[in-house]
C-alpha positions in Angstrom: 1.5 40.1 18.0 4.6 38.0 17.9 4.6 35.5 15.0 7.8 33.7 15.8 8.1 30.1 14.6 7.2 27.6 17.2 6.5 23.9 17.1 2.9 22.9 16.8 1.9 20.1 19.1 0.6 17.2 17.1 -2.9 16.5 18.4 -2.9 13.1 16.8 0.0 10.9 17.7 1.0 8.7 14.8 0.8 5.0 15.7 0.5 1.8 13.7 -3.2 1.8 14.8 -3.7 4.9 12.7 -2.7 3.0 9.6 -4.6 -0.2 10.5 -7.9 1.8 10.6 -7.6 3.4 7.1 -10.7 2.7 5.1 -10.6 2.2 1.3 -13.6 4.4 0.8 -12.4 7.4 2.7 -12.9 11.0 1.4 -9.7 11.7 -0.5 -10.6 15.4 -1.0 -11.0 15.9 2.8 -7.8 14.0 3.3 -6.0 16.3 0.9 -7.3 19.4 2.7 -6.2 17.9 6.0 -2.7 17.2 4.7 -2.4 20.7 3.3 -3.0 22.1 6.8 -0.1 20.1 8.2 3.3 21.5 8.6 6.2 20.1 6.6 7.6 18.5 9.8 4.3 16.8 10.5 4.1 15.5 6.9 7.6 14.2 7.2 6.8 12.4 10.4 3.7 10.9 8.9 5.6 9.7 5.9 8.3 8.1 8.0 5.6 6.4 10.2 3.8 5.1 7.1 7.0 3.7 5.6 7.9 2.1 8.9 4.4 0.5 9.1 4.8 -0.9 5.6 8.2 -2.3 6.4 7.1 -3.9 9.6 4.1 -5.5 8.0 6.1 -6.8 5.0 8.5 -8.4 7.5 5.6 -10.0 9.4 4.1 -11.3 6.1 7.4 -12.8 4.9 7.9 -14.4 8.3 4.4 -15.9 8.3 4.8 -17.2 4.7 8.1 -18.8 5.7 6.5 -20.4 8.8 3.5 -21.6 6.9 5.4 -23.0 4.0 5.0 -26.7 3.6 7.3 -28.8 1.4 5.3 -31.1 -0.8 6.9 -34.4 -1.6 
């Protein structure tokens, strides 16, 4: 049996929709087990996607705050 390293195909493509559907009451123990099964490359990609999602949403929030700001006289 040849056990050479090969790239695992990621079954679940990471999109912003994945982060929008995160529930606050999720099972953290099951999540930890799932993350432990992921490869280092998969974890890195997930972290980058999460950071990008946060940055994008922070930008949207700042833009909306700016647009909705009213000057009181």
